[in-house]
LOGU-91435 format. One record per residue: residue in one letter; residue number from 1; x, y negated, z negated of N, C-alpha, C, O, CB in turn. Coordinates in steps of 0.02 Angstrom, whole numbers, padded with zeros to 5 digits, m for minus. Each point is the difference from the previous one (the first is absolute). Glycine has a CB too. Layout:
A; NUM; X; Y; Z; X; Y; Z; X; Y; Z; X; Y; Z; X; Y; Z
...
This chain:
M; 1; 00042; 00059; 00000; m00042; m00059; 00000; 00044; m00062; 00000; 00043; m00009; m00044; m00135; 00071; m00017
T; 2; 00083; m00106; 00110; 00041; m00061; 00005; m00035; m00058; m00034; m00061; m00003; m00003; 00111; 00044; 00111
T; 3; m00011; m00086; m00134; m00027; m00059; m00033; m00014; m00054; 00051; 00021; 00004; 00058; 00040; 00025; m00164
L; 4; m00097; m00080; 00084; m00015; m00056; 00043; 00064; m00035; 00023; 00005; m00022; 00057; m00115; 00007; m00116
F; 5; 00159; 00010; 00015; 00063; m00031; 00017; 00035; 00038; 00056; 00026; m00030; 00047; m00015; m00012; m00164
Q; 6; m00010; 00108; 00113; 00034; 00040; 00051; m00035; m00004; 00067; 00033; 00003; 00052; 00006; 00074; m00142
R; 7; m00105; m00084; 00090; m00037; m00002; 00063; 00002; m00068; 00034; 00004; m00003; 00061; m00077; 00092; m00106
T; 8; 00070; m00143; 00007; m00007; m00066; 00030; 00061; m00045; m00008; 00028; m00023; 00050; m00148; 00033; m00072
L; 9; 00141; m00021; m00039; 00053; m00049; m00012; 00069; 00025; 00019; 00041; m00039; 00026; m00111; m00007; m00117
L; 10; 00085; 00108; 00079; 00067; 00026; 00014; 00016; m00003; 00075; 00055; m00023; 00017; m00065; 00097; m00117
P; 11; m00034; m00052; 00145; 00017; m00006; 00072; 00010; m00073; 00022; 00044; m00014; 00041; m00108; 00119; m00021
R; 12; 00023; m00150; m00047; 00008; m00071; 00018; 00067; m00027; m00024; 00035; m00036; 00036; m00159; 00021; m00040
T; 13; 00142; 00033; m00057; 00062; m00024; m00029; 00059; 00027; 00040; 00047; m00036; 00016; m00100; 00030; m00129
L; 14; 00051; 00070; 00130; 00055; 00030; 00038; 00005; m00030; 00070; 00055; m00010; 00026; m00070; 00116; m00091
S; 15; m00043; m00120; 00097; 00003; m00030; 00067; 00028; m00071; m00003; 00036; m00020; 00045; m00134; 00091; m00009
C; 16; 00082; m00109; m00089; 00029; m00067; m00007; 00075; 00003; m00012; 00037; m00040; 00027; m00146; 00000; m00073
L; 17; 00131; 00088; 00006; 00072; 00007; m00012; 00035; 00024; 00062; 00057; m00021; 00014; m00080; 00046; m00134
H; 18; m00009; 00018; 00159; 00030; 00026; 00061; 00010; m00054; 00053; 00050; m00002; 00035; m00103; 00112; m00060
R; 19; 00003; m00156; 00030; 00005; m00053; 00050; 00058; m00047; m00015; 00035; m00021; 00045; m00159; 00028; m00027
G; 20; 00134; m00023; m00081; 00055; m00043; m00019; m00013; m00073; 00012; m00052; m00018; 00028; 00127; 00111; m00004
N; 21; m00029; m00135; m00046; m00009; m00072; 00005; 00007; m00026; 00070; m00031; m00051; 00017; 00073; 00043; m00132
L; 22; m00002; 00039; 00157; 00012; m00026; 00067; m00063; m00002; 00042; m00012; m00047; 00037; 00128; 00090; m00043
V; 23; m00158; 00008; 00000; m00062; 00001; 00038; m00046; m00054; m00026; m00031; m00036; 00041; 00042; 00159; m00021
N; 24; m00017; m00131; m00085; m00044; m00051; m00028; 00022; m00070; 00018; m00042; m00043; 00015; 00016; 00120; m00109
K; 25; 00092; m00090; 00094; 00024; m00066; 00018; m00012; m00016; 00073; m00016; m00056; 00018; 00102; 00066; m00107
S; 26; m00078; 00041; 00132; m00012; m00013; 00071; m00074; m00013; 00013; m00018; m00042; 00041; 00117; 00113; m00011
L; 27; m00143; m00035; m00065; m00072; m00014; 00007; m00016; m00070; m00024; m00040; m00035; 00031; 00015; 00157; m00046
W; 28; 00056; m00142; m00040; m00012; m00067; m00027; 00022; m00053; 00051; m00036; m00049; 00011; 00052; 00092; m00128
R; 29; 00042; m00033; 00148; 00024; m00048; 00050; m00047; m00004; 00060; m00013; m00054; 00025; 00131; 00076; m00062
R; 30; m00144; 00036; 00059; m00045; m00001; 00057; m00065; m00034; m00016; m00028; m00036; 00042; 00079; 00141; m00002
R; 31; m00076; m00096; m00101; m00064; m00030; m00019; 00005; m00076; m00005; m00045; m00036; 00020; 00015; 00140; m00081
F; 32; 00085; m00128; 00035; 00006; m00071; m00013; 00047; m00036; 00048; 00017; m00058; m00010; m00040; 00083; m00108
N; 33; 00045; 00010; 00170; 00042; m00030; 00052; 00062; m00034; m00027; 00020; m00053; 00024; m00123; 00038; 00043
T; 34; 00134; 00046; m00118; 00062; m00028; m00026; 00058; 00034; 00034; m00003; 00061; 00010; m00051; m00087; m00122
P; 35; 00105; m00010; 00130; 00056; 00031; 00035; 00040; 00045; m00047; 00007; m00014; m00060; m00001; m00084; 00137
A; 36; 00019; 00152; m00049; 00041; 00046; m00039; 00069; m00030; m00010; 00024; m00038; 00042; m00088; 00137; 00003
S; 37; 00096; m00082; m00099; 00067; m00026; m00014; 00052; 00052; 00019; 00037; 00024; m00041; m00081; m00095; m00053
D; 38; 00045; 00087; 00159; 00048; 00048; 00025; 00065; m00036; 00018; m00001; m00054; 00029; m00092; 00128; 00015
S; 39; 00149; m00043; m00062; 00064; m00031; 00017; 00017; 00011; 00073; 00041; m00036; 00029; m00003; 00053; m00147
N; 40; m00068; 00034; 00150; 00014; 00014; 00070; m00032; m00050; 00047; 00026; m00014; 00054; m00017; 00134; m00084
N; 41; m00066; m00148; 00010; m00037; m00044; 00044; 00019; m00072; m00016; m00027; m00030; m00047; m00069; 00112; 00056
S; 42; 00141; m00110; 00029; 00023; m00068; m00014; m00040; m00052; 00039; 00012; m00060; m00008; 00102; 00105; m00014
S; 43; m00161; m00024; 00065; m00038; m00048; 00040; m00054; m00034; m00042; m00022; m00055; 00017; 00044; 00124; 00084
K; 44; m00044; m00037; m00156; m00051; m00031; m00042; 00033; m00050; m00047; 00053; 00013; m00028; m00124; 00091; 00035
T; 45; 00038; m00160; m00015; 00027; m00051; m00045; m00015; 00020; m00072; m00054; 00027; m00014; 00039; m00117; 00102
P; 46; 00061; 00077; m00133; m00013; 00018; m00070; m00053; m00046; m00030; m00008; m00057; 00021; 00127; 00099; m00032
L; 47; m00154; m00016; m00039; m00052; m00038; m00033; 00032; m00053; m00045; 00051; 00013; m00033; m00129; 00086; 00038
S; 48; 00048; m00157; m00007; 00024; m00051; m00045; m00021; 00017; m00071; m00040; 00046; m00011; 00035; m00134; 00102
M; 49; 00031; 00052; m00139; m00016; 00012; m00070; m00075; m00011; m00013; m00031; 00037; m00037; 00147; m00070; 00004
W; 50; m00144; m00019; 00064; m00071; m00015; m00008; m00043; 00056; 00031; m00051; 00019; m00030; 00076; m00143; 00031
Q; 51; m00006; 00149; 00057; m00038; 00054; 00032; 00001; 00064; m00042; m00050; 00035; m00005; 00076; m00086; 00117
R; 52; 00032; 00066; m00141; 00004; 00058; m00044; m00042; m00010; m00063; m00029; 00048; m00026; 00144; m00024; 00070
Y; 53; m00118; m00086; m00069; m00037; m00014; m00062; m00075; 00008; 00011; m00035; 00026; m00044; 00125; m00105; 00009
I; 54; m00116; 00057; 00092; m00072; 00004; 00012; m00021; 00063; 00037; m00060; 00010; 00011; 00058; m00134; m00010
A; 55; 00048; 00167; 00018; m00016; 00062; 00036; m00038; 00047; m00047; 00007; m00005; m00061; 00095; m00008; 00135
P; 56; m00142; 00058; m00045; m00036; 00048; m00042; 00048; 00044; m00040; 00050; 00023; 00027; m00144; m00023; 00056
K; 57; 00078; 00010; m00146; 00041; 00043; m00043; m00034; 00069; m00004; m00061; 00005; m00002; 00103; m00105; m00066
E; 58; m00002; 00151; 00068; m00026; 00067; m00005; m00024; 00014; m00071; 00034; m00016; m00048; 00043; 00055; 00140
M; 59; m00137; m00011; m00098; m00029; 00015; m00065; 00036; 00062; m00029; 00006; 00050; 00034; m00118; m00100; 00000
P; 60; 00135; 00045; m00096; 00034; 00058; m00030; m00048; 00059; m00009; m00061; m00008; 00004; 00141; m00070; m00063
Q; 61; m00052; 00135; 00047; m00040; 00060; m00009; m00042; m00007; m00064; 00024; m00024; m00051; 00062; 00094; 00111
R; 62; m00148; m00050; m00056; m00048; m00009; m00055; 00023; 00039; m00061; 00023; 00057; 00005; m00116; m00074; 00077
G; 63; 00086; m00015; m00141; 00017; 00032; m00063; 00071; m00013; m00023; 00018; 00019; m00056; m00101; 00066; 00085
T; 64; 00124; m00115; 00012; 00068; m00015; m00020; 00003; m00067; m00037; m00048; m00038; 00001; 00092; 00105; 00097
F; 65; 00012; m00080; m00129; 00009; m00063; m00035; m00005; m00059; 00048; m00029; m00052; m00017; 00101; 00110; m00068
A; 66; m00043; m00050; 00144; m00002; m00054; 00050; m00072; m00015; 00022; m00017; m00058; 00012; 00132; 00091; 00027
W; 67; m00157; 00019; m00034; m00070; m00010; 00019; m00037; m00039; m00055; m00038; m00045; 00016; 00041; 00152; 00051
Y; 68; 00009; m00090; m00130; m00032; m00037; m00055; 00024; m00072; m00002; m00040; m00046; m00013; 00031; 00152; m00052
R; 69; 00073; m00117; 00079; 00026; m00068; 00002; m00033; m00039; 00057; m00017; m00059; m00008; 00127; 00099; m00040
E; 70; m00119; m00008; 00105; m00033; m00033; 00057; m00073; m00017; m00015; m00024; m00053; 00018; 00101; 00116; 00060
M; 71; m00112; m00017; m00112; m00070; m00013; m00018; m00004; m00057; m00052; m00046; m00040; 00004; 00018; 00161; 00019
A; 72; 00075; m00124; m00069; 00001; m00054; m00049; 00012; m00067; 00036; m00031; m00050; m00018; 00073; 00129; m00071
L; 73; 00002; m00079; 00138; 00014; m00061; 00039; m00062; m00022; 00039; m00017; m00059; 00001; 00138; 00092; 00008
I; 74; m00156; 00015; 00022; m00060; m00016; 00038; m00054; m00027; m00046; m00033; m00050; 00016; 00061; 00139; 00067
C; 75; m00038; m00058; m00141; m00050; m00025; m00048; 00019; m00069; m00026; m00044; m00042; m00010; 00018; 00160; m00024
A; 76; 00090; m00131; 00023; 00022; m00066; m00022; m00015; m00053; 00052; m00022; m00055; m00016; 00112; 00109; m00053
V; 77; m00078; m00038; 00133; m00014; m00048; 00054; m00075; m00015; 00003; m00020; m00058; 00006; 00120; 00100; 00060
F; 78; m00142; 00010; m00070; m00072; m00012; 00000; m00022; m00041; m00060; m00043; m00044; 00007; 00027; 00152; 00054
G; 79; 00045; m00095; m00119; m00018; m00038; m00060; 00021; m00073; 00004; m00039; m00045; m00016; 00049; 00150; m00049
I; 80; 00051; m00117; 00087; 00025; m00069; 00007; m00042; m00038; 00051; m00017; m00058; m00010; 00133; 00096; m00020
T; 81; m00132; m00005; 00086; m00039; m00032; 00052; m00070; m00017; m00023; m00024; m00055; 00012; 00091; 00116; 00073
G; 82; m00100; m00015; m00119; m00068; m00013; m00025; m00002; m00057; m00050; m00044; m00043; 00004; 00017; 00163; 00015
S; 83; 00073; m00120; m00066; 00002; m00054; m00050; 00016; m00067; 00032; m00031; m00051; m00016; 00067; 00134; m00070
S; 84; 00012; m00083; 00132; 00018; m00063; 00034; m00057; m00027; 00042; m00011; m00061; 00003; 00130; 00098; m00002
T; 85; m00156; 00008; 00031; m00056; m00022; 00041; m00053; m00034; m00043; m00026; m00052; 00019; 00049; 00145; 00062
M; 86; m00039; m00064; m00137; m00050; m00031; m00044; 00024; m00067; m00028; m00039; m00046; m00008; m00003; 00161; m00022
M; 87; 00107; m00119; 00016; 00027; m00063; m00026; m00002; m00055; 00053; m00005; m00059; m00017; 00078; 00123; m00061
L; 88; m00069; m00045; 00142; m00003; m00049; 00054; m00071; m00017; 00021; m00015; m00058; 00015; 00125; 00100; 00024
V; 89; m00154; 00007; m00036; m00067; m00009; 00028; m00047; m00035; m00049; m00037; m00044; 00021; 00055; 00145; 00048
R; 90; m00017; m00084; m00132; m00047; m00032; m00047; 00008; m00076; m00003; m00050; m00035; 00005; 00053; 00140; m00072
P; 91; 00058; m00131; 00059; 00005; m00073; 00001; m00017; m00030; 00068; m00027; m00056; 00004; 00114; 00065; m00092
A; 92; m00072; 00028; 00142; m00016; m00026; 00067; m00075; m00008; 00009; m00023; m00050; 00029; 00127; 00104; 00016
V; 93; m00142; m00006; m00069; m00073; m00004; 00007; m00027; m00053; m00048; m00044; m00040; 00020; 00038; 00161; 00014
S; 94; 00031; m00123; m00095; m00026; m00048; m00049; 00019; m00072; 00017; m00042; m00044; 00002; 00048; 00134; m00089
D; 95; 00058; m00101; 00098; 00024; m00068; 00011; m00005; m00021; 00073; m00022; m00056; 00016; 00099; 00070; m00112
G; 96; m00058; 00030; 00141; 00001; m00017; 00072; m00070; m00008; 00029; m00013; m00048; 00036; 00121; 00108; m00027
L; 97; m00152; m00012; m00023; m00068; m00003; 00027; m00049; m00034; m00047; m00055; m00018; 00021; 00080; 00121; 00042
G; 98; m00005; m00112; m00125; m00043; m00034; m00049; m00058; 00043; m00025; m00049; m00026; m00025; 00079; m00078; 00081
I; 99; m00024; 00169; m00051; m00052; 00045; m00025; 00023; 00028; m00067; 00049; 00037; m00003; m00087; m00007; 00121
K; 100; 00004; m00048; m00170; 00017; 00023; m00068; m00041; 00062; m00017; m00058; 00005; 00019; 00087; m00123; m00054
G; 101; 00002; 00165; 00001; m00036; 00059; m00021; 00048; 00058; m00014; 00061; m00009; m00005; m00159; m00028; 00072
S; 102; 00068; 00096; m00073; 00038; 00061; m00010; m00035; 00057; 00036; m00055; m00009; 00026; 00099; m00032; m00138
M; 103; m00013; 00098; 00113; m00031; 00057; 00035; m00061; 00026; m00037; m00046; 00025; 00031; 00158; 00005; 00015
L; 104; m00112; m00035; m00112; m00057; 00025; m00038; m00058; m00050; m00004; m00057; 00019; 00011; 00138; 00049; m00077
E; 105; m00065; m00130; 00052; m00053; m00050; m00013; m00004; m00054; 00053; m00046; m00041; m00002; 00061; 00064; m00118
G; 106; 00031; m00024; 00165; 00004; m00054; 00049; m00054; 00004; 00054; m00036; 00050; 00004; 00157; m00054; m00025
P; 107; m00127; m00048; 00061; m00048; 00001; 00055; 00022; 00048; 00055; 00059; 00019; 00004; m00091; m00138; m00030
W; 108; m00015; 00139; 00069; 00016; 00046; 00054; 00049; m00030; 00050; 00038; 00037; 00031; m00151; 00014; m00046
S; 109; 00111; m00116; 00022; 00048; m00031; 00047; 00072; 00009; m00024; 00045; 00010; 00041; m00133; m00094; m00010
Y; 110; 00099; 00082; m00097; 00067; 00013; m00027; 00021; 00071; 00014; 00056; 00012; 00022; m00076; m00097; m00111
R; 111; m00024; 00134; 00078; 00016; 00070; 00010; 00015; 00015; 00074; 00048; 00034; 00015; m00120; m00005; m00113
I; 112; 00031; m00055; 00142; 00008; 00013; 00072; 00065; m00032; 00025; 00038; 00032; 00037; m00163; m00026; m00023
C; 113; 00137; m00069; m00033; 00062; m00034; 00022; 00062; 00036; m00027; 00050; 00006; 00035; m00112; m00115; m00031
T; 114; 00058; 00133; m00065; 00056; 00036; m00030; 00016; 00063; 00039; 00058; 00013; 00016; m00088; m00059; m00128
F; 115; m00021; 00085; 00129; 00011; 00062; 00037; 00025; m00014; 00070; 00042; 00038; 00026; m00131; 00017; m00093
I; 116; 00064; m00107; 00099; 00021; m00017; 00068; 00073; m00022; 00001; 00037; 00016; 00046; m00155; m00049; m00017
I; 117; 00139; m00004; m00080; 00069; m00026; m00002; 00049; 00053; m00025; 00058; 00001; 00021; m00104; m00116; m00040
I; 118; 00023; 00159; m00026; 00046; 00049; m00031; 00030; 00048; 00051; 00060; 00013; m00002; m00126; m00022; m00103
S; 119; 00026; 00036; 00150; 00024; 00053; 00045; 00059; m00021; 00044; 00051; 00034; 00000; m00166; 00010; 00000
P; 120; 00111; m00100; 00036; 00059; m00017; 00041; 00060; m00022; m00042; 00057; 00013; 00019; m00135; m00047; 00071
V; 121; 00066; 00002; m00147; 00055; m00020; m00043; 00034; 00062; m00029; 00062; 00003; m00003; m00121; m00112; m00025
Y; 122; 00019; 00158; 00007; 00027; 00061; m00028; 00041; 00038; 00052; 00055; 00023; m00015; m00153; m00016; m00063
A; 123; 00072; m00001; 00139; 00036; 00037; 00053; 00066; m00035; 00017; 00051; 00034; 00011; m00160; 00007; 00035
T; 124; 00109; m00106; m00044; 00061; m00038; 00015; 00051; 00007; m00056; 00059; 00012; 00012; m00126; m00093; 00056
L; 125; 00044; 00073; m00130; 00045; 00008; m00057; 00027; 00071; m00007; 00056; 00010; m00022; m00118; m00102; m00036
L; 126; 00021; 00141; 00078; 00022; 00069; m00004; 00061; 00012; 00044; 00047; 00034; m00020; m00165; 00001; m00004
V; 127; 00117; m00063; 00084; 00058; 00007; 00045; 00060; m00038; m00028; 00056; 00025; 00001; m00133; m00013; 00098
F; 128; 00065; m00072; m00125; 00054; m00041; m00027; 00034; 00034; m00059; 00061; 00006; m00002; m00122; m00109; 00041
V; 129; 00022; 00125; m00089; 00028; 00032; m00059; 00031; 00068; 00018; 00052; 00018; m00026; m00137; m00077; m00047
G; 130; 00052; 00096; 00118; 00027; 00064; 00021; 00067; m00008; 00036; 00044; 00043; m00007; m00160; 00000; 00017
T; 131; 00124; m00097; 00028; 00063; m00013; 00033; 00055; m00016; m00050; 00057; 00021; 00007; m00119; m00063; 00094
I; 132; 00044; 00005; m00153; 00049; m00016; m00052; 00025; 00064; m00034; 00059; 00007; m00016; m00115; m00119; m00004
F; 133; 00010; 00160; 00010; 00019; 00063; m00031; 00028; 00051; 00049; 00016; 00056; m00019; m00104; m00077; m00065
G; 134; 00096; 00002; 00148; 00032; 00043; 00050; m00045; 00051; 00032; 00025; 00049; 00028; 00075; m00066; m00092
R; 135; m00166; 00008; 00061; m00047; 00048; 00030; m00046; m00036; 00049; m00061; 00007; m00004; 00066; 00065; m00100
H; 136; 00024; m00109; 00149; m00038; m00041; 00047; m00047; 00041; 00043; m00059; m00016; 00007; 00154; m00064; m00005
A; 137; m00070; 00134; 00028; m00040; 00040; 00047; m00060; 00032; m00035; m00055; 00001; 00028; 00157; 00022; 00039
Y; 138; m00093; 00001; m00127; m00053; 00033; m00038; m00057; m00049; m00015; m00058; 00016; 00012; 00142; 00063; m00062
F; 139; m00067; m00138; 00025; m00052; m00048; m00019; m00027; m00038; 00060; m00056; m00025; m00002; 00110; 00014; m00109
R; 140; m00016; 00007; 00164; m00026; m00031; 00062; m00056; 00044; 00028; m00049; m00026; 00026; 00161; m00027; m00002
H; 141; m00104; 00118; m00029; m00052; 00045; 00022; m00065; m00011; m00039; m00054; m00002; 00029; 00142; 00087; 00004
F; 142; m00082; m00093; m00098; m00059; m00014; m00042; m00032; m00066; 00019; m00061; m00006; 00002; 00111; 00073; m00095
S; 143; m00009; m00117; 00105; m00025; m00066; 00018; m00038; 00002; 00066; m00053; m00030; 00007; 00149; m00022; m00069
V; 144; m00069; 00088; 00111; m00034; 00006; 00065; m00066; 00036; m00010; m00050; m00017; 00032; 00160; 00020; 00029
K; 145; m00111; 00047; m00105; m00062; 00036; m00013; m00053; m00046; m00033; m00059; 00005; 00016; 00125; 00102; m00027
I; 146; m00044; m00150; m00033; m00046; m00048; m00032; m00030; m00047; 00051; m00061; m00011; 00001; 00126; 00018; m00107
F; 147; m00022; m00035; 00149; m00026; m00046; 00051; m00043; 00035; 00052; m00046; m00030; 00027; 00147; m00040; m00044
S; 148; m00088; 00134; 00030; m00040; 00036; 00050; m00071; 00012; m00026; m00045; 00010; 00040; 00149; 00044; 00004
R; 149; m00114; m00055; m00108; m00067; 00008; m00028; m00043; m00062; 00009; m00061; 00002; m00010; 00108; 00077; m00073
F; 150; m00016; m00134; 00103; m00037; m00061; 00016; m00017; m00004; 00074; m00026; m00051; 00024; 00083; m00007; m00119
G; 151; m00042; 00110; 00133; m00016; 00002; 00070; 00057; m00019; 00046; m00009; m00002; 00061; m00104; m00022; m00094
I; 152; 00171; 00010; 00005; 00059; m00017; 00041; 00032; 00065; 00021; 00017; 00042; m00042; 00002; m00152; m00019
P; 153; m00011; 00122; 00126; 00032; 00062; 00022; 00071; 00006; m00027; 00039; m00048; 00005; m00109; 00047; 00099
P; 154; 00088; 00058; m00134; 00067; 00007; m00029; 00055; m00005; 00051; 00057; m00018; m00017; m00107; 00088; m00071
E; 155; 00036; m00054; 00151; 00052; m00004; 00052; 00022; m00072; 00014; 00054; m00010; 00026; m00101; 00114; 00024
L; 156; 00005; m00153; m00068; 00021; m00070; 00008; 00055; m00019; m00048; 00043; m00041; 00015; m00158; 00014; 00023
M; 157; 00115; 00058; m00097; 00049; m00016; m00051; 00060; 00047; 00000; 00055; m00020; m00017; m00147; m00026; m00051
D; 158; 00081; 00109; 00088; 00053; 00050; 00000; m00010; 00045; 00060; m00047; 00040; 00002; 00058; m00044; m00128
K; 159; 00032; m00001; 00176; m00010; 00038; 00062; 00009; 00075; m00010; m00026; 00039; 00040; 00066; m00138; 00023
N; 160; m00005; 00120; m00115; 00011; 00071; m00014; m00046; 00025; m00056; 00016; 00050; m00032; 00102; m00062; 00069
Y; 161; m00173; m00021; m00050; m00043; 00017; m00057; m00026; 00072; 00006; 00002; 00037; m00049; m00034; m00158; 00038
Q; 162; 00008; 00141; 00069; m00029; 00066; 00008; 00053; 00055; m00009; m00015; 00054; m00025; m00072; m00102; 00102
V; 163; 00148; 00034; m00056; 00054; 00048; m00008; 00019; 00005; m00074; 00009; 00055; m00026; 00034; m00080; 00143
N; 164; m00037; m00032; m00150; 00021; 00000; m00070; m00055; 00024; m00047; 00015; 00023; m00055; 00061; m00117; 00082
K; 165; m00138; 00088; m00006; m00057; 00017; m00043; 00003; 00073; m00022; m00021; 00017; m00056; m00048; m00103; 00114
K; 166; 00094; 00130; m00015; 00002; 00071; m00017; 00047; 00013; m00059; m00011; 00047; m00038; m00013; m00020; 00158
H; 167; 00076; m00067; m00126; 00049; 00013; m00053; m00022; m00027; m00068; 00014; 00031; m00051; 00075; m00035; 00138
F; 168; m00124; m00052; m00088; m00021; m00030; m00063; m00062; 00035; m00025; m00056; m00017; 00021; 00106; m00094; 00011
R; 169; m00040; 00159; m00075; m00056; 00038; m00027; m00010; m00017; m00073; 00042; m00033; m00031; m00020; 00125; 00113
K; 170; m00077; m00070; m00109; m00013; m00012; m00071; 00036; 00055; m00039; 00000; 00058; 00020; m00113; m00113; 00003
W; 171; 00143; 00035; m00077; 00036; 00050; m00040; m00046; 00025; m00053; 00019; 00042; m00041; 00092; m00097; 00062
């Protein structure tokens, strides 16, 4: 009698180990159109420091220390962005538009204006803060997805959105 681990997880683990890192890196390069760093191919121009900084980073294997560190970094970026957005939008609606109130007791005009202003500000700040933390490609994908929910085609903002969409999955 075989266990669930032997039937499902063990073959997957062995196939991942068998493929090795070289296959995964080449797939990553093909998906995101990043040039390979081969010493034999001198016709390709090397990436600048800025291009390497904003290039997509490979997600570490799930359950490792590096994966937990990456998840903590992603949660920190989302937290910083959400707090910063509220600190920017509330005074803008109250002082800039002259609508006083709150989400619980305020008038409907305050609530509607707040929601309309929050989404684009949040998406923009998400890319900005994500770039500071070195995860530009990851948070740019989220930002494009936010704007696409307003009816803006994602291909207008990111020409490789459909190709990259397959890689950005929910963990």
